[in-house]
N, C-alpha and C positions, 0 to 999 in steps of 0.2 A: 504494500500500500504506500502510495506516495505521501510525502510529508505535507501536512496542511500549512497554509500560509500563517504567519504570526497572529493575525487577527482572529483566526479560527482554531488556533492550536489549543488542544486540550492538555490537561496536566499529564496524561499518559504520553501524549506526543512530545511534551516538553522533556520528559525523562528519556524518551527514545532519542531525541535530538541531542540531548546532553551526552548520552553514551556515544553517539556518532561523533560529536565534537571531541570527546576523549580519544576515540580511535584515530581521528585525524591528526591529533597533536599529542601523541603518547608521551614523548620525552618532556615536552613543555608542561603537560599535565602533572607528571611526576614532580617537577620542580614546584608546582603550586602546593603540593602536599607537604613539602618540607617545613614551612612555617607552622602548619597545624601539628606536625610531629613534635616540633620544638616546644610549642605551647603545652602539648599533652605531657611531655616528659617533665617539664618544669612543674606542671600542676601535680604530678604524682610524687615529686620529690619534696614538696612543701606541705605543711599541715593545712588543714581545711580552712582555718580562719585566715591565715596569711594569704593563701591563694585567693580566697574570696575578696580580700581587700585589693590585691594587685592584679587580679585577672582582667579588669576592664582596660588597664593600661597595657598589659602584656598582649591581650587580644587585639587591641587597637594597633599596636606597633607591628605585630607579626601577621595578623590575619588580613588587615587592610591591603598590604602589598600583594597578597595572594589573590584577593578579589580584583585588584587593579590588573594583575597579570592575566587573570581569566578573561577580563573584558578585552584586553589587548589581543589575547590569543584567538578568541573566537571572532573578533571584529576585523582583525588585520590592520587596525588603525595604528598610526604612529604619531601621537600627539606630542607637542613640545613639552619641555620640562615644566613650564608653568602649569599646564593642564594636569600633569601628573602630580605635582605638589598640591594643587587645589583638590584633586580627587582624594589624595591621601588625607588631607586635613578634614575634608567632608566625611570620608569613610571612618576615620578615627572618632570623630564626634558622634557619628551615628551609632558606632559600636559601643561607646562608653556605658550607656544604660543597659545594654543587652544582658550582661552576666547577672545583674541584680534582678531584672525581670525574669530571666530564665531560671533563676534560683527558686522563684515561687512555683513556677511550672513552665515548661519549655514554650508553651503556646503564647503567653504574653510577650516573651522575647521575640518570637517569630512574627507576632502581630506588629510589634514595633518596627522590626527590620523591614517587613513588607511595606510599611507606611513610608519609610524614609530611606531605605537601603539603596534605592535606585539613584541616589545622589552621586554615587561613584561613576557609573557609566554616563550619567548626564554630564558631570564635570569633564570627563575624558572625551566624550564623543560630540558634545554640544558646546564645549569650551565655555562653560558658565562659571561664575564665581561661587563661593561656598554657599552664601545665603540663597542665591538664585537656584543653585543646584538642589537645595532642600525643598524650595518651593515647587520646582518643576517635578521633583521626585514624588512629592505629595499629590500633585495633579495627576501624574501618571498612575500612581497607586489607586486613586479614586476612579480611574477609568474602568477598572475591573478588579476591585480589591479581593474578591473571592478567588479569582484566578491566581493572583500573585501570592496570596497567603497559602492557598491550597498547593501551589507549586513548590513554595519553600518548605511547607510541612511535609510534602511527599518526598522531596529530595532529602530532607533531614532524616526521614524514616528509612529511606533506602540506604543512605550512608551509614546510619546507626546499625541496622540489621546486617548489612553486608560486611561492615568493618568488624562487627562482633564475631561473625562466623569466620572471617579470615584470621582474626587474632587467635582464636582457639585452634584453628588448623595449623597455623605457624608455630604456636607454642607446643601443641601436643604431638604433632606429626613430625616436627623437625627437631633440631638441636638448639633452637632459639630460646633465649630467656624471655621473660615477660616483657621487659623493656624493649628488646630488639623486635619482638613480635608486634608490640604496640606501634613502634616507629614505622615498621614496614607496612602495617595495615593502614596507618594514617597517610603515608606517602601514596599508597596505591588507591585508596578509596576516597579520601576527603576531597580531592579535586572535583568530584562529581557535584558537590554542593556549590563550589565557586563557579564552575562552568554553567551550571543550571541557573544560578542567580544572574549571571551575565546575560544568558539568553532571554531571561524574563524581560529585559529592557526592550527588546524588539517587540515582544508580545504586547507590552503595555503601550508603547508608542503607537502601534498599529490600532489599538483599541481607543486611544485618546482622541477626543474630538478636536483638540487644539494641538495635535501632534506635530512635531518637527520631523523632517526626514532623518531617518536613522542611517548609520553607516552600514554598508552592505556586509553581511556576515559571510565568513568563509565556511562555517560549520554546516 
């Protein structure tokens, strides 16, 4: 079955297109998983209270570049340094509340990120400032909030379940320690979340009434 256009893409199609993007950019996708692996290792080495306090900063510093990389990977865009710095600032600000919201239950964190998380591709591909990127991301999210939230929730569930299975396989069937198995599982599986979030930008732009032309995707 041929892929649906972004404005008609279902959550299932989003997952399928994400996997295709992964297959098209395997080495680049692995690179996206390294920051997630670093955050995971640091989180396991620290006590729960300390990690809870520093996780917003750690996540913002390490995971935002992975999201930026995913957007650049699937779009093929080559924005200037200013756009990348702006996207990093916007993404870091968007991520800061996420760990606190996710600590209550993962859904509030995803709901927040669905609302503002598209500020990163907006800053990169539309060359907007930080404040304007948040405003534009909010408008895009409202174009079909159920789709973007459902897409993020589905991607997160796929990543969680697949990573869990791979972790136990690596730990129990090989000679890997738990730390090594966790790092390898993060590198291999976590890019799915970043790539899928990047593809959601095109879906929401196509659905938005006041949409601006999006950069052509390679995925």
